[in-house]
mmCIF file of the N, C-alpha and C atoms, coordinates in Angstrom:
data_MODEL
# 
_entry.id   MODEL 
# 
loop_
_atom_site.group_PDB 
_atom_site.id 
_atom_site.type_symbol 
_atom_site.label_atom_id 
_atom_site.label_alt_id 
_atom_site.label_comp_id 
_atom_site.label_asym_id 
_atom_site.label_entity_id 
_atom_site.label_seq_id 
_atom_site.pdbx_PDB_ins_code 
_atom_site.Cartn_x 
_atom_site.Cartn_y 
_atom_site.Cartn_z 
_atom_site.occupancy 
_atom_site.B_iso_or_equiv 
_atom_site.pdbx_formal_charge 
_atom_site.auth_seq_id 
_atom_site.auth_comp_id 
_atom_site.auth_asym_id 
_atom_site.auth_atom_id 
_atom_site.pdbx_PDB_model_num 
ATOM 1   N N  . MET A 1 1  ? 7.815   -7.996  -0.602  1.00 0.00 ? 1  MET A N  1 
ATOM 2   C CA . MET A 1 1  ? 6.411   -8.185  -0.954  1.00 0.00 ? 1  MET A CA 1 
ATOM 3   C C  . MET A 1 1  ? 5.963   -9.515  -0.387  1.00 0.00 ? 1  MET A C  1 
ATOM 4   N N  . PRO A 1 2  ? 4.825   -9.567  0.266   1.00 0.00 ? 2  PRO A N  1 
ATOM 5   C CA . PRO A 1 2  ? 4.330   -10.817 0.823   1.00 0.00 ? 2  PRO A CA 1 
ATOM 6   C C  . PRO A 1 2  ? 4.005   -11.824 -0.275  1.00 0.00 ? 2  PRO A C  1 
ATOM 7   N N  . ALA A 1 3  ? 4.055   -13.083 0.091   1.00 0.00 ? 3  ALA A N  1 
ATOM 8   C CA . ALA A 1 3  ? 3.693   -14.140 -0.862  1.00 0.00 ? 3  ALA A CA 1 
ATOM 9   C C  . ALA A 1 3  ? 2.248   -13.965 -1.282  1.00 0.00 ? 3  ALA A C  1 
ATOM 10  N N  . HIS A 1 4  ? 1.997   -14.202 -2.519  1.00 0.00 ? 4  HIS A N  1 
ATOM 11  C CA . HIS A 1 4  ? 0.660   -13.983 -3.065  1.00 0.00 ? 4  HIS A CA 1 
ATOM 12  C C  . HIS A 1 4  ? 0.432   -15.053 -4.124  1.00 0.00 ? 4  HIS A C  1 
ATOM 13  N N  . SER A 1 5  ? -0.453  -15.963 -3.856  1.00 0.00 ? 5  SER A N  1 
ATOM 14  C CA . SER A 1 5  ? -0.670  -17.049 -4.807  1.00 0.00 ? 5  SER A CA 1 
ATOM 15  C C  . SER A 1 5  ? -1.860  -16.754 -5.695  1.00 0.00 ? 5  SER A C  1 
ATOM 16  N N  . GLY A 1 6  ? -1.642  -16.828 -6.986  1.00 0.00 ? 6  GLY A N  1 
ATOM 17  C CA . GLY A 1 6  ? -2.727  -16.629 -7.938  1.00 0.00 ? 6  GLY A CA 1 
ATOM 18  C C  . GLY A 1 6  ? -3.111  -15.174 -8.071  1.00 0.00 ? 6  GLY A C  1 
ATOM 19  N N  . GLY A 1 7  ? -3.775  -14.864 -9.151  1.00 0.00 ? 7  GLY A N  1 
ATOM 20  C CA . GLY A 1 7  ? -4.242  -13.504 -9.363  1.00 0.00 ? 7  GLY A CA 1 
ATOM 21  C C  . GLY A 1 7  ? -3.122  -12.560 -9.752  1.00 0.00 ? 7  GLY A C  1 
ATOM 22  N N  . ARG A 1 8  ? -3.476  -11.299 -9.872  1.00 0.00 ? 8  ARG A N  1 
ATOM 23  C CA . ARG A 1 8  ? -2.526  -10.283 -10.291 1.00 0.00 ? 8  ARG A CA 1 
ATOM 24  C C  . ARG A 1 8  ? -2.318  -9.256  -9.194  1.00 0.00 ? 8  ARG A C  1 
ATOM 25  N N  . ALA A 1 9  ? -1.208  -8.583  -9.273  1.00 0.00 ? 9  ALA A N  1 
ATOM 26  C CA . ALA A 1 9  ? -0.914  -7.487  -8.366  1.00 0.00 ? 9  ALA A CA 1 
ATOM 27  C C  . ALA A 1 9  ? -0.365  -6.335  -9.192  1.00 0.00 ? 9  ALA A C  1 
ATOM 28  N N  . ALA A 1 10 ? -0.499  -5.134  -8.678  1.00 0.00 ? 10 ALA A N  1 
ATOM 29  C CA . ALA A 1 10 ? 0.043   -3.950  -9.345  1.00 0.00 ? 10 ALA A CA 1 
ATOM 30  C C  . ALA A 1 10 ? 1.008   -3.267  -8.388  1.00 0.00 ? 10 ALA A C  1 
ATOM 31  N N  . ALA A 1 11 ? 1.965   -2.550  -8.960  1.00 0.00 ? 11 ALA A N  1 
ATOM 32  C CA . ALA A 1 11 ? 2.911   -1.777  -8.155  1.00 0.00 ? 11 ALA A CA 1 
ATOM 33  C C  . ALA A 1 11 ? 2.904   -0.337  -8.650  1.00 0.00 ? 11 ALA A C  1 
ATOM 34  N N  . VAL A 1 12 ? 2.937   0.589   -7.708  1.00 0.00 ? 12 VAL A N  1 
ATOM 35  C CA . VAL A 1 12 ? 2.980   2.014   -8.011  1.00 0.00 ? 12 VAL A CA 1 
ATOM 36  C C  . VAL A 1 12 ? 4.126   2.594   -7.189  1.00 0.00 ? 12 VAL A C  1 
ATOM 37  N N  . THR A 1 13 ? 4.885   3.498   -7.780  1.00 0.00 ? 13 THR A N  1 
ATOM 38  C CA . THR A 1 13 ? 5.994   4.121   -7.070  1.00 0.00 ? 13 THR A CA 1 
ATOM 39  C C  . THR A 1 13 ? 5.687   5.600   -6.857  1.00 0.00 ? 13 THR A C  1 
ATOM 40  N N  . TYR A 1 14 ? 5.857   6.040   -5.625  1.00 0.00 ? 14 TYR A N  1 
ATOM 41  C CA . TYR A 1 14 ? 5.687   7.439   -5.250  1.00 0.00 ? 14 TYR A CA 1 
ATOM 42  C C  . TYR A 1 14 ? 7.032   7.966   -4.758  1.00 0.00 ? 14 TYR A C  1 
ATOM 43  N N  . MET A 1 15 ? 7.186   9.278   -4.755  1.00 0.00 ? 15 MET A N  1 
ATOM 44  C CA . MET A 1 15 ? 8.368   9.914   -4.174  1.00 0.00 ? 15 MET A CA 1 
ATOM 45  C C  . MET A 1 15 ? 7.909   10.817  -3.031  1.00 0.00 ? 15 MET A C  1 
ATOM 46  N N  . ARG A 1 16 ? 8.678   10.792  -1.952  1.00 0.00 ? 16 ARG A N  1 
ATOM 47  C CA . ARG A 1 16 ? 8.390   11.655  -0.800  1.00 0.00 ? 16 ARG A CA 1 
ATOM 48  C C  . ARG A 1 16 ? 9.731   12.116  -0.241  1.00 0.00 ? 16 ARG A C  1 
ATOM 49  N N  . ARG A 1 17 ? 10.009  13.404  -0.351  1.00 0.00 ? 17 ARG A N  1 
ATOM 50  C CA . ARG A 1 17 ? 11.271  13.958  0.157   1.00 0.00 ? 17 ARG A CA 1 
ATOM 51  C C  . ARG A 1 17 ? 12.486  13.168  -0.332  1.00 0.00 ? 17 ARG A C  1 
ATOM 52  N N  . ARG A 1 18 ? 12.532  12.899  -1.621  1.00 0.00 ? 18 ARG A N  1 
ATOM 53  C CA . ARG A 1 18 ? 13.634  12.161  -2.266  1.00 0.00 ? 18 ARG A CA 1 
ATOM 54  C C  . ARG A 1 18 ? 13.731  10.700  -1.838  1.00 0.00 ? 18 ARG A C  1 
ATOM 55  N N  . HIS A 1 19 ? 12.682  10.178  -1.257  1.00 0.00 ? 19 HIS A N  1 
ATOM 56  C CA . HIS A 1 19 ? 12.629  8.762   -0.879  1.00 0.00 ? 19 HIS A CA 1 
ATOM 57  C C  . HIS A 1 19 ? 11.585  8.069   -1.747  1.00 0.00 ? 19 HIS A C  1 
ATOM 58  N N  . VAL A 1 20 ? 11.880  6.860   -2.145  1.00 0.00 ? 20 VAL A N  1 
ATOM 59  C CA . VAL A 1 20 ? 10.953  6.065   -2.945  1.00 0.00 ? 20 VAL A CA 1 
ATOM 60  C C  . VAL A 1 20 ? 9.988   5.340   -2.017  1.00 0.00 ? 20 VAL A C  1 
ATOM 61  N N  . ILE A 1 21 ? 8.708   5.366   -2.370  1.00 0.00 ? 21 ILE A N  1 
ATOM 62  C CA . ILE A 1 21 ? 7.682   4.580   -1.677  1.00 0.00 ? 21 ILE A CA 1 
ATOM 63  C C  . ILE A 1 21 ? 7.114   3.617   -2.709  1.00 0.00 ? 21 ILE A C  1 
ATOM 64  N N  . ASP A 1 22 ? 7.245   2.337   -2.446  1.00 0.00 ? 22 ASP A N  1 
ATOM 65  C CA . ASP A 1 22 ? 6.650   1.319   -3.308  1.00 0.00 ? 22 ASP A CA 1 
ATOM 66  C C  . ASP A 1 22 ? 5.310   0.916   -2.719  1.00 0.00 ? 22 ASP A C  1 
ATOM 67  N N  . ALA A 1 23 ? 4.272   0.999   -3.532  1.00 0.00 ? 23 ALA A N  1 
ATOM 68  C CA . ALA A 1 23 ? 2.930   0.612   -3.093  1.00 0.00 ? 23 ALA A CA 1 
ATOM 69  C C  . ALA A 1 23 ? 2.457   -0.550  -3.960  1.00 0.00 ? 23 ALA A C  1 
ATOM 70  N N  . TYR A 1 24 ? 2.013   -1.593  -3.316  1.00 0.00 ? 24 TYR A N  1 
ATOM 71  C CA . TYR A 1 24 ? 1.522   -2.787  -4.002  1.00 0.00 ? 24 TYR A CA 1 
ATOM 72  C C  . TYR A 1 24 ? 0.027   -2.886  -3.788  1.00 0.00 ? 24 TYR A C  1 
ATOM 73  N N  . ILE A 1 25 ? -0.686  -3.265  -4.833  1.00 0.00 ? 25 ILE A N  1 
ATOM 74  C CA . ILE A 1 25 ? -2.145  -3.384  -4.787  1.00 0.00 ? 25 ILE A CA 1 
ATOM 75  C C  . ILE A 1 25 ? -2.500  -4.781  -5.255  1.00 0.00 ? 25 ILE A C  1 
ATOM 76  N N  . LEU A 1 26 ? -3.204  -5.528  -4.421  1.00 0.00 ? 26 LEU A N  1 
ATOM 77  C CA . LEU A 1 26 ? -3.586  -6.888  -4.767  1.00 0.00 ? 26 LEU A CA 1 
ATOM 78  C C  . LEU A 1 26 ? -4.953  -7.202  -4.188  1.00 0.00 ? 26 LEU A C  1 
ATOM 79  N N  . PRO A 1 27 ? -5.598  -8.228  -4.696  1.00 0.00 ? 27 PRO A N  1 
ATOM 80  C CA . PRO A 1 27 ? -6.900  -8.596  -4.133  1.00 0.00 ? 27 PRO A CA 1 
ATOM 81  C C  . PRO A 1 27 ? -6.757  -8.956  -2.655  1.00 0.00 ? 27 PRO A C  1 
ATOM 82  N N  . ASP A 1 28 ? -7.654  -8.429  -1.840  1.00 0.00 ? 28 ASP A N  1 
ATOM 83  C CA . ASP A 1 28 ? -7.651  -8.791  -0.429  1.00 0.00 ? 28 ASP A CA 1 
ATOM 84  C C  . ASP A 1 28 ? -8.192  -10.198 -0.309  1.00 0.00 ? 28 ASP A C  1 
ATOM 85  N N  . ARG A 1 29 ? -7.706  -10.946 0.630   1.00 0.00 ? 29 ARG A N  1 
ATOM 86  C CA . ARG A 1 29 ? -8.206  -12.304 0.830   1.00 0.00 ? 29 ARG A CA 1 
ATOM 87  C C  . ARG A 1 29 ? -8.326  -12.585 2.320   1.00 0.00 ? 29 ARG A C  1 
ATOM 88  N N  . PRO A 1 30 ? -9.243  -13.456 2.694   1.00 0.00 ? 30 PRO A N  1 
ATOM 89  C CA . PRO A 1 30 ? -9.422  -13.775 4.113   1.00 0.00 ? 30 PRO A CA 1 
ATOM 90  C C  . PRO A 1 30 ? -8.117  -14.256 4.727   1.00 0.00 ? 30 PRO A C  1 
ATOM 91  N N  . GLY A 1 31 ? -7.836  -13.793 5.903   1.00 0.00 ? 31 GLY A N  1 
ATOM 92  C CA . GLY A 1 31 ? -6.647  -14.227 6.617   1.00 0.00 ? 31 GLY A CA 1 
ATOM 93  C C  . GLY A 1 31 ? -5.397  -13.429 6.286   1.00 0.00 ? 31 GLY A C  1 
ATOM 94  N N  . LEU A 1 32 ? -5.453  -12.543 5.309   1.00 0.00 ? 32 LEU A N  1 
ATOM 95  C CA . LEU A 1 32 ? -4.290  -11.730 4.960   1.00 0.00 ? 32 LEU A CA 1 
ATOM 96  C C  . LEU A 1 32 ? -4.231  -10.538 5.901   1.00 0.00 ? 32 LEU A C  1 
ATOM 97  N N  . THR A 1 33 ? -3.308  -10.577 6.825   1.00 0.00 ? 33 THR A N  1 
ATOM 98  C CA . THR A 1 33 ? -3.125  -9.460  7.744   1.00 0.00 ? 33 THR A CA 1 
ATOM 99  C C  . THR A 1 33 ? -1.666  -9.053  7.718   1.00 0.00 ? 33 THR A C  1 
ATOM 100 N N  . LEU A 1 34 ? -1.436  -7.788  7.563   1.00 0.00 ? 34 LEU A N  1 
ATOM 101 C CA . LEU A 1 34 ? -0.083  -7.244  7.526   1.00 0.00 ? 34 LEU A CA 1 
ATOM 102 C C  . LEU A 1 34 ? -0.034  -6.048  8.451   1.00 0.00 ? 34 LEU A C  1 
ATOM 103 N N  . PRO A 1 35 ? 0.364   -6.249  9.686   1.00 0.00 ? 35 PRO A N  1 
ATOM 104 C CA . PRO A 1 35 ? 0.409   -5.125  10.612  1.00 0.00 ? 35 PRO A CA 1 
ATOM 105 C C  . PRO A 1 35 ? 1.507   -4.144  10.207  1.00 0.00 ? 35 PRO A C  1 
ATOM 106 N N  . ALA A 1 36 ? 1.343   -2.882  10.611  1.00 0.00 ? 36 ALA A N  1 
ATOM 107 C CA . ALA A 1 36 ? 2.401   -1.901  10.382  1.00 0.00 ? 36 ALA A CA 1 
ATOM 108 C C  . ALA A 1 36 ? 3.669   -2.422  11.036  1.00 0.00 ? 36 ALA A C  1 
ATOM 109 N N  . ALA A 1 37 ? 4.779   -2.288  10.335  1.00 0.00 ? 37 ALA A N  1 
ATOM 110 C CA . ALA A 1 37 ? 6.029   -2.827  10.854  1.00 0.00 ? 37 ALA A CA 1 
ATOM 111 C C  . ALA A 1 37 ? 7.191   -1.964  10.397  1.00 0.00 ? 37 ALA A C  1 
ATOM 112 N N  . ALA A 1 38 ? 8.299   -2.109  11.079  1.00 0.00 ? 38 ALA A N  1 
ATOM 113 C CA . ALA A 1 38 ? 9.546   -1.459  10.676  1.00 0.00 ? 38 ALA A CA 1 
ATOM 114 C C  . ALA A 1 38 ? 10.668  -2.462  10.872  1.00 0.00 ? 38 ALA A C  1 
ATOM 115 N N  . ARG A 1 39 ? 11.535  -2.559  9.872   1.00 0.00 ? 39 ARG A N  1 
ATOM 116 C CA . ARG A 1 39 ? 12.640  -3.506  9.947   1.00 0.00 ? 39 ARG A CA 1 
ATOM 117 C C  . ARG A 1 39 ? 13.762  -3.012  9.047   1.00 0.00 ? 39 ARG A C  1 
ATOM 118 N N  . ALA A 1 40 ? 14.978  -3.044  9.540   1.00 0.00 ? 40 ALA A N  1 
ATOM 119 C CA . ALA A 1 40 ? 16.173  -2.686  8.781   1.00 0.00 ? 40 ALA A CA 1 
ATOM 120 C C  . ALA A 1 40 ? 16.037  -1.312  8.114   1.00 0.00 ? 40 ALA A C  1 
ATOM 121 N N  . GLY A 1 41 ? 15.383  -0.375  8.803   1.00 0.00 ? 41 GLY A N  1 
ATOM 122 C CA . GLY A 1 41 ? 15.253  0.971   8.273   1.00 0.00 ? 41 GLY A CA 1 
ATOM 123 C C  . GLY A 1 41 ? 14.083  1.186   7.331   1.00 0.00 ? 41 GLY A C  1 
ATOM 124 N N  . TYR A 1 42 ? 13.295  0.145   7.095   1.00 0.00 ? 42 TYR A N  1 
ATOM 125 C CA . TYR A 1 42 ? 12.135  0.253   6.211   1.00 0.00 ? 42 TYR A CA 1 
ATOM 126 C C  . TYR A 1 42 ? 10.859  0.096   7.020   1.00 0.00 ? 42 TYR A C  1 
ATOM 127 N N  . ALA A 1 43 ? 9.829   0.838   6.620   1.00 0.00 ? 43 ALA A N  1 
ATOM 128 C CA . ALA A 1 43 ? 8.522   0.754   7.275   1.00 0.00 ? 43 ALA A CA 1 
ATOM 129 C C  . ALA A 1 43 ? 7.516   0.177   6.295   1.00 0.00 ? 43 ALA A C  1 
ATOM 130 N N  . LEU A 1 44 ? 6.522   -0.521  6.828   1.00 0.00 ? 44 LEU A N  1 
ATOM 131 C CA . LEU A 1 44 ? 5.458   -1.121  6.027   1.00 0.00 ? 44 LEU A CA 1 
ATOM 132 C C  . LEU A 1 44 ? 4.125   -0.725  6.637   1.00 0.00 ? 44 LEU A C  1 
ATOM 133 N N  . VAL A 1 45 ? 3.226   -0.246  5.804   1.00 0.00 ? 45 VAL A N  1 
ATOM 134 C CA . VAL A 1 45 ? 1.860   0.060   6.227   1.00 0.00 ? 45 VAL A CA 1 
ATOM 135 C C  . VAL A 1 45 ? 0.921   -0.611  5.243   1.00 0.00 ? 45 VAL A C  1 
ATOM 136 N N  . SER A 1 46 ? -0.096  -1.280  5.758   1.00 0.00 ? 46 SER A N  1 
ATOM 137 C CA . SER A 1 46 ? -1.056  -1.992  4.924   1.00 0.00 ? 46 SER A CA 1 
ATOM 138 C C  . SER A 1 46 ? -2.456  -1.521  5.280   1.00 0.00 ? 46 SER A C  1 
ATOM 139 N N  . TRP A 1 47 ? -3.295  -1.387  4.249   1.00 0.00 ? 47 TRP A N  1 
ATOM 140 C CA . TRP A 1 47 ? -4.688  -1.026  4.497   1.00 0.00 ? 47 TRP A CA 1 
ATOM 141 C C  . TRP A 1 47 ? -5.559  -1.652  3.420   1.00 0.00 ? 47 TRP A C  1 
ATOM 142 N N  . ARG A 1 48 ? -6.843  -1.682  3.711   1.00 0.00 ? 48 ARG A N  1 
ATOM 143 C CA . ARG A 1 48 ? -7.811  -2.313  2.816   1.00 0.00 ? 48 ARG A CA 1 
ATOM 144 C C  . ARG A 1 48 ? -8.734  -1.244  2.250   1.00 0.00 ? 48 ARG A C  1 
ATOM 145 N N  . GLU A 1 49 ? -9.001  -1.341  0.954   1.00 0.00 ? 49 GLU A N  1 
ATOM 146 C CA . GLU A 1 49 ? -9.987  -0.482  0.306   1.00 0.00 ? 49 GLU A CA 1 
ATOM 147 C C  . GLU A 1 49 ? -10.885 -1.375  -0.529  1.00 0.00 ? 49 GLU A C  1 
ATOM 148 N N  . GLY A 1 50 ? -12.107 -1.543  -0.062  1.00 0.00 ? 50 GLY A N  1 
ATOM 149 C CA . GLY A 1 50 ? -13.036 -2.438  -0.760  1.00 0.00 ? 50 GLY A CA 1 
ATOM 150 C C  . GLY A 1 50 ? -12.481 -3.840  -0.801  1.00 0.00 ? 50 GLY A C  1 
ATOM 151 N N  . SER A 1 51 ? -12.332 -4.396  -1.994  1.00 0.00 ? 51 SER A N  1 
ATOM 152 C CA . SER A 1 51 ? -11.831 -5.764  -2.130  1.00 0.00 ? 51 SER A CA 1 
ATOM 153 C C  . SER A 1 51 ? -10.334 -5.804  -2.402  1.00 0.00 ? 51 SER A C  1 
ATOM 154 N N  . LEU A 1 52 ? -9.651  -4.668  -2.197  1.00 0.00 ? 52 LEU A N  1 
ATOM 155 C CA . LEU A 1 52 ? -8.217  -4.601  -2.461  1.00 0.00 ? 52 LEU A CA 1 
ATOM 156 C C  . LEU A 1 52 ? -7.413  -4.416  -1.186  1.00 0.00 ? 52 LEU A C  1 
ATOM 157 N N  . ARG A 1 53 ? -6.214  -4.948  -1.186  1.00 0.00 ? 53 ARG A N  1 
ATOM 158 C CA . ARG A 1 53 ? -5.247  -4.749  -0.108  1.00 0.00 ? 53 ARG A CA 1 
ATOM 159 C C  . ARG A 1 53 ? -4.127  -3.885  -0.686  1.00 0.00 ? 53 ARG A C  1 
ATOM 160 N N  . LEU A 1 54 ? -3.795  -2.814  -0.010  1.00 0.00 ? 54 LEU A N  1 
ATOM 161 C CA . LEU A 1 54 ? -2.710  -1.938  -0.431  1.00 0.00 ? 54 LEU A CA 1 
ATOM 162 C C  . LEU A 1 54 ? -1.596  -2.018  0.597   1.00 0.00 ? 54 LEU A C  1 
ATOM 163 N N  . ILE A 1 55 ? -0.368  -2.084  0.127   1.00 0.00 ? 55 ILE A N  1 
ATOM 164 C CA . ILE A 1 55 ? 0.796   -2.232  0.991   1.00 0.00 ? 55 ILE A CA 1 
ATOM 165 C C  . ILE A 1 55 ? 1.827   -1.204  0.538   1.00 0.00 ? 55 ILE A C  1 
ATOM 166 N N  . ALA A 1 56 ? 2.253   -0.334  1.436   1.00 0.00 ? 56 ALA A N  1 
ATOM 167 C CA . ALA A 1 56 ? 3.269   0.664   1.119   1.00 0.00 ? 56 ALA A CA 1 
ATOM 168 C C  . ALA A 1 56 ? 4.524   0.358   1.927   1.00 0.00 ? 56 ALA A C  1 
ATOM 169 N N  . ILE A 1 57 ? 5.672   0.387   1.253   1.00 0.00 ? 57 ILE A N  1 
ATOM 170 C CA . ILE A 1 57 ? 6.950   0.072   1.883   1.00 0.00 ? 57 ILE A CA 1 
ATOM 171 C C  . ILE A 1 57 ? 7.960   1.147   1.480   1.00 0.00 ? 57 ILE A C  1 
ATOM 172 N N  . SER A 1 58 ? 8.700   1.660   2.474   1.00 0.00 ? 58 SER A N  1 
ATOM 173 C CA . SER A 1 58 ? 9.707   2.678   2.174   1.00 0.00 ? 58 SER A CA 1 
ATOM 174 C C  . SER A 1 58 ? 10.625  2.885   3.373   1.00 0.00 ? 58 SER A C  1 
ATOM 175 N N  . ASP A 1 59 ? 11.695  3.656   3.118   1.00 0.00 ? 59 ASP A N  1 
ATOM 176 C CA . ASP A 1 59 ? 12.570  4.047   4.219   1.00 0.00 ? 59 ASP A CA 1 
ATOM 177 C C  . ASP A 1 59 ? 12.187  5.408   4.782   1.00 0.00 ? 59 ASP A C  1 
ATOM 178 N N  . VAL A 1 60 ? 11.040  5.973   4.351   1.00 0.00 ? 60 VAL A N  1 
ATOM 179 C CA . VAL A 1 60 ? 10.540  7.203   4.970   1.00 0.00 ? 60 VAL A CA 1 
ATOM 180 C C  . VAL A 1 60 ? 9.975   6.848   6.344   1.00 0.00 ? 60 VAL A C  1 
ATOM 181 N N  . ASP A 1 61 ? 9.692   7.876   7.120   1.00 0.00 ? 61 ASP A N  1 
ATOM 182 C CA . ASP A 1 61 ? 9.084   7.654   8.422   1.00 0.00 ? 61 ASP A CA 1 
ATOM 183 C C  . ASP A 1 61 ? 7.709   7.007   8.263   1.00 0.00 ? 61 ASP A C  1 
ATOM 184 N N  . ARG A 1 62 ? 7.355   6.137   9.175   1.00 0.00 ? 62 ARG A N  1 
ATOM 185 C CA . ARG A 1 62 ? 6.065   5.442   9.095   1.00 0.00 ? 62 ARG A CA 1 
ATOM 186 C C  . ARG A 1 62 ? 4.895   6.423   9.045   1.00 0.00 ? 62 ARG A C  1 
ATOM 187 N N  . SER A 1 63 ? 5.036   7.579   9.685   1.00 0.00 ? 63 SER A N  1 
ATOM 188 C CA . SER A 1 63 ? 3.947   8.571   9.644   1.00 0.00 ? 63 SER A CA 1 
ATOM 189 C C  . SER A 1 63 ? 3.699   9.044   8.210   1.00 0.00 ? 63 SER A C  1 
ATOM 190 N N  . ASP A 1 64 ? 4.739   9.098   7.381   1.00 0.00 ? 64 ASP A N  1 
ATOM 191 C CA . ASP A 1 64 ? 4.547   9.464   5.971   1.00 0.00 ? 64 ASP A CA 1 
ATOM 192 C C  . ASP A 1 64 ? 3.749   8.390   5.233   1.00 0.00 ? 64 ASP A C  1 
ATOM 193 N N  . LEU A 1 65 ? 4.001   7.139   5.566   1.00 0.00 ? 65 LEU A N  1 
ATOM 194 C CA . LEU A 1 65 ? 3.237   6.052   4.937   1.00 0.00 ? 65 LEU A CA 1 
ATOM 195 C C  . LEU A 1 65 ? 1.787   6.079   5.385   1.00 0.00 ? 65 LEU A C  1 
ATOM 196 N N  . ARG A 1 66 ? 1.557   6.363   6.655   1.00 0.00 ? 66 ARG A N  1 
ATOM 197 C CA . ARG A 1 66 ? 0.177   6.473   7.148   1.00 0.00 ? 66 ARG A CA 1 
ATOM 198 C C  . ARG A 1 66 ? -0.541  7.637   6.470   1.00 0.00 ? 66 ARG A C  1 
ATOM 199 N N  . GLU A 1 67 ? 0.181   8.744   6.236   1.00 0.00 ? 67 GLU A N  1 
ATOM 200 C CA . GLU A 1 67 ? -0.418  9.885   5.541   1.00 0.00 ? 67 GLU A CA 1 
ATOM 201 C C  . GLU A 1 67 ? -0.787  9.498   4.110   1.00 0.00 ? 67 GLU A C  1 
ATOM 202 N N  . LEU A 1 68 ? 0.074   8.746   3.431   1.00 0.00 ? 68 LEU A N  1 
ATOM 203 C CA . LEU A 1 68 ? -0.238  8.263   2.089   1.00 0.00 ? 68 LEU A CA 1 
ATOM 204 C C  . LEU A 1 68 ? -1.510  7.422   2.108   1.00 0.00 ? 68 LEU A C  1 
ATOM 205 N N  . ALA A 1 69 ? -1.629  6.524   3.077   1.00 0.00 ? 69 ALA A N  1 
ATOM 206 C CA . ALA A 1 69 ? -2.820  5.675   3.190   1.00 0.00 ? 69 ALA A CA 1 
ATOM 207 C C  . ALA A 1 69 ? -4.070  6.534   3.395   1.00 0.00 ? 69 ALA A C  1 
ATOM 208 N N  . GLN A 1 70 ? -3.984  7.551   4.250   1.00 0.00 ? 70 GLN A N  1 
ATOM 209 C CA . GLN A 1 70 ? -5.137  8.414   4.514   1.00 0.00 ? 70 GLN A CA 1 
ATOM 210 C C  . GLN A 1 70 ? -5.522  9.219   3.272   1.00 0.00 ? 70 GLN A C  1 
ATOM 211 N N  . LEU A 1 71 ? -4.520  9.764   2.570   1.00 0.00 ? 71 LEU A N  1 
ATOM 212 C CA . LEU A 1 71 ? -4.809  10.528  1.358   1.00 0.00 ? 71 LEU A CA 1 
ATOM 213 C C  . LEU A 1 71 ? -5.417  9.637   0.277   1.00 0.00 ? 71 LEU A C  1 
ATOM 214 N N  . HIS A 1 72 ? -4.896  8.438   0.166   1.00 0.00 ? 72 HIS A N  1 
ATOM 215 C CA . HIS A 1 72 ? -5.405  7.498   -0.842  1.00 0.00 ? 72 HIS A CA 1 
ATOM 216 C C  . HIS A 1 72 ? -6.845  7.137   -0.531  1.00 0.00 ? 72 HIS A C  1 
ATOM 217 N N  . ALA A 1 73 ? -7.147  6.835   0.712   1.00 0.00 ? 73 ALA A N  1 
ATOM 218 C CA . ALA A 1 73 ? -8.503  6.480   1.117   1.00 0.00 ? 73 ALA A CA 1 
ATOM 219 C C  . ALA A 1 73 ? -9.458  7.659   0.926   1.00 0.00 ? 73 ALA A C  1 
ATOM 220 N N  . ALA A 1 74 ? -8.980  8.880   1.223   1.00 0.00 ? 74 ALA A N  1 
ATOM 221 C CA . ALA A 1 74 ? -9.828  10.071  1.088   1.00 0.00 ? 74 ALA A CA 1 
ATOM 222 C C  . ALA A 1 74 ? -10.169 10.359  -0.374  1.00 0.00 ? 74 ALA A C  1 
ATOM 223 N N  . ALA A 1 75 ? -9.280  9.965   -1.287  1.00 0.00 ? 75 ALA A N  1 
ATOM 224 C CA . ALA A 1 75 ? -9.525  10.194  -2.720  1.00 0.00 ? 75 ALA A CA 1 
ATOM 225 C C  . ALA A 1 75 ? -10.674 9.337   -3.230  1.00 0.00 ? 75 ALA A C  1 
ATOM 226 N N  . GLY A 1 76 ? -10.937 8.237   -2.559  1.00 0.00 ? 76 GLY A N  1 
ATOM 227 C CA . GLY A 1 76 ? -12.040 7.352   -2.947  1.00 0.00 ? 76 GLY A CA 1 
ATOM 228 C C  . GLY A 1 76 ? -11.706 6.515   -4.166  1.00 0.00 ? 76 GLY A C  1 
ATOM 229 N N  . PRO A 1 77 ? -12.562 5.543   -4.451  1.00 0.00 ? 77 PRO A N  1 
ATOM 230 C CA . PRO A 1 77 ? -12.326 4.655   -5.588  1.00 0.00 ? 77 PRO A CA 1 
ATOM 231 C C  . PRO A 1 77 ? -12.492 5.401   -6.908  1.00 0.00 ? 77 PRO A C  1 
ATOM 232 N N  . ALA A 1 78 ? -11.756 4.964   -7.902  1.00 0.00 ? 78 ALA A N  1 
ATOM 233 C CA . ALA A 1 78 ? -11.880 5.555   -9.247  1.00 0.00 ? 78 ALA A CA 1 
ATOM 234 C C  . ALA A 1 78 ? -13.241 5.211   -9.828  1.00 0.00 ? 78 ALA A C  1 
ATOM 235 N N  . SER A 1 79 ? -13.816 6.159   -10.522 1.00 0.00 ? 79 SER A N  1 
ATOM 236 C CA . SER A 1 79 ? -15.101 5.862   -11.168 1.00 0.00 ? 79 SER A CA 1 
ATOM 237 C C  . SER A 1 79 ? -14.837 5.008   -12.390 1.00 0.00 ? 79 SER A C  1 
ATOM 238 N N  . ALA A 1 80 ? -15.837 4.358   -12.889 1.00 0.00 ? 80 ALA A N  1 
ATOM 239 C CA . ALA A 1 80 ? -15.682 3.474   -14.053 1.00 0.00 ? 80 ALA A CA 1 
ATOM 240 C C  . ALA A 1 80 ? -15.104 4.240   -15.241 1.00 0.00 ? 80 ALA A C  1 
ATOM 241 N N  . GLY A 1 81 ? -15.400 5.530   -15.349 1.00 0.00 ? 81 GLY A N  1 
ATOM 242 C CA . GLY A 1 81 ? -14.890 6.314   -16.465 1.00 0.00 ? 81 GLY A CA 1 
ATOM 243 C C  . GLY A 1 81 ? -13.406 6.623   -16.359 1.00 0.00 ? 81 GLY A C  1 
ATOM 244 N N  . GLU A 1 82 ? -12.828 6.497   -15.164 1.00 0.00 ? 82 GLU A N  1 
ATOM 245 C CA . GLU A 1 82 ? -11.413 6.788   -14.977 1.00 0.00 ? 82 GLU A CA 1 
ATOM 246 C C  . GLU A 1 82 ? -10.524 5.570   -15.154 1.00 0.00 ? 82 GLU A C  1 
ATOM 247 N N  . ARG A 1 83 ? -11.111 4.416   -15.325 1.00 0.00 ? 83 ARG A N  1 
ATOM 248 C CA . ARG A 1 83 ? -10.320 3.182   -15.419 1.00 0.00 ? 83 ARG A CA 1 
ATOM 249 C C  . ARG A 1 83 ? -9.767  2.975   -16.777 1.00 0.00 ? 83 ARG A C  1 
# 
């Protein structure tokens, strides 16, 4: 998980083909850039939704992480009644 000073972050765990995907949600901030990367068998995909930065990390194929990002973005933000 990238360094994050101040504020709160949330973590959500998903499963994909018996692989764990950890997704972190934190406030987006200027200068925070996390390009898609792969290292030691793990892939990282980061995307922005409104004022939030979402980061997914797993040993699944990076295309699975990109699909998660697309599905999450397509679902749209939760309405106030769902919070």
